[in-house]
C-alpha positions as CSV (number, residue, x, y, z in Angstrom):
1,M,-3.8,15.0,-3.1
2,L,-0.4,14.0,-4.3
3,K,2.0,16.5,-5.8
4,I,5.1,15.9,-7.7
5,K,7.5,18.7,-8.5
6,I,8.9,18.3,-12.0
7,N,12.5,19.3,-12.2
8,E,13.6,21.5,-15.1
9,G,14.5,19.4,-18.1
10,E,13.0,16.2,-16.5
11,N,11.4,13.7,-18.8
12,I,7.6,13.4,-18.3
13,E,7.8,9.6,-18.2
14,R,10.3,9.9,-15.3
15,A,7.9,12.2,-13.4
16,L,5.0,9.8,-14.0
17,K,7.1,6.9,-12.6
18,R,7.9,9.0,-9.5
19,Y,4.2,9.8,-9.2
20,K,3.2,6.1,-9.4
21,Q,5.8,5.1,-6.8
22,K,4.6,7.8,-4.4
23,F,1.0,6.7,-5.1
24,N,1.8,3.2,-4.1
25,R,3.9,4.1,-1.1
26,T,1.1,6.3,0.4
27,K,-1.4,3.4,0.0
28,T,-3.9,5.8,-1.6
29,R,-5.2,3.0,-3.9
30,F,-5.9,0.7,-0.9
31,Q,-7.8,3.5,0.8
32,L,-9.9,4.2,-2.3
33,Q,-10.7,0.5,-2.7
34,S,-11.6,0.1,0.9
35,R,-14.1,3.0,0.8
36,K,-16.0,1.5,-2.2
37,Q,-17.9,-0.8,0.1
38,Y,-18.5,-1.2,3.8
39,T,-16.5,-3.9,5.6
40,K,-17.6,-5.1,8.9
41,P,-15.2,-4.5,11.8
42,S,-15.1,-8.2,12.6
43,V,-14.0,-9.0,9.0
44,V,-11.3,-6.4,9.2
45,R,-10.1,-7.8,12.6
46,R,-10.1,-11.3,11.3
47,A,-7.9,-10.3,8.3
48,Q,-5.5,-8.5,10.6
49,I,-5.2,-11.7,12.7
50,Q,-4.6,-13.9,9.7
51,K,-1.9,-11.5,8.4
52,A,-0.2,-11.5,11.8
53,E,-0.3,-15.3,11.9
54,Y,1.2,-15.5,8.4
55,V,4.0,-13.1,9.2
56,Q,4.8,-14.9,12.5
57,G,4.9,-18.2,10.6
58,L,7.4,-16.7,8.2
59,K,9.6,-15.4,11.0
60,D,9.4,-18.8,12.8
61,A,10.4,-20.6,9.6
62,E,13.3,-18.2,9.1
63,Q,14.7,-18.9,12.5
64,F,15.0,-22.6,11.9
């Protein structure tokens, strides 16, 4: 559960913005979506490998 302390005199919109930022940083939404349906371990592993290849390709392109 995420908790945000609201400072005295702080605008509610500002507190909501801080809550949304914290929500995104902790990847809570990603965890909730991943729990909705079962994903096979082989599919998860394949996605990790594809992401690693993509990131490595970006790093290689940056070096040249």
